[in-house]
C-alpha positions as CSV (number, residue, x, y, z in Angstrom):
1,M,-1.3,20.8,24.9
2,P,2.3,19.7,26.1
3,V,3.5,22.0,28.8
4,N,7.0,21.4,28.5
5,M,9.9,20.7,26.1
6,E,9.9,16.9,27.1
7,D,6.0,16.4,26.6
8,Y,6.6,18.3,23.2
9,I,8.8,16.1,22.1
10,R,7.4,12.6,23.4
11,L,4.2,13.6,21.5
12,L,6.2,14.3,18.1
13,E,7.9,11.1,18.4
14,T,4.5,9.3,18.7
15,M,3.1,11.3,15.3
16,V,6.4,10.3,14.0
17,E,5.4,6.6,15.0
18,Q,2.2,6.8,14.0
19,Q,3.0,8.1,10.6
20,K,5.7,5.1,10.0
21,M,2.9,2.6,11.1
22,Q,0.6,4.0,8.5
23,I,3.5,4.0,5.7
24,Q,3.8,0.6,6.0
25,S,0.1,-0.3,5.8
26,Q,0.2,2.1,2.6
27,D,2.9,0.1,1.9
28,A,1.2,-3.3,2.1
29,R,-2.1,-2.4,0.2
30,I,0.4,-1.0,-2.5
31,L,2.2,-4.2,-3.2
32,E,-1.6,-6.3,-2.7
33,Q,-2.6,-4.1,-5.4
34,E,0.6,-4.3,-7.6
35,Q,0.1,-8.0,-7.4
36,T,-3.6,-8.0,-8.4
37,I,-3.1,-5.7,-10.9
38,A,-0.1,-8.6,-12.4
39,Q,-3.1,-11.1,-11.8
40,L,-5.6,-9.5,-14.0
41,R,-2.8,-8.7,-16.6
42,A,-2.1,-12.2,-17.3
43,L,-5.9,-13.0,-17.0
44,V,-6.4,-10.6,-19.8
45,D,-3.8,-12.0,-21.5
46,E,-5.2,-15.2,-21.7
47,L,-8.3,-14.4,-22.3
48,R,-6.9,-12.7,-25.6
49,L,-5.2,-15.6,-26.5
50,L,-8.7,-18.4,-26.2
51,K,-10.4,-15.8,-28.3
52,V,-8.3,-14.9,-31.0
53,S,-7.9,-18.9,-31.1
54,D,-11.6,-19.1,-31.0
55,E,-11.9,-16.6,-34.4
């Protein structure tokens, strides 16, 4: 536990930096997921066209 205001401020700054890094990591993961979803949607569209042309 911080004993003075400077230590408390340093602790808070460290926590903020850790949260920023976590948010950046989550943003990267979300972007990857959005790209994967777009690829899967394109694949579904292609498969639907193939199914229609086979019928």
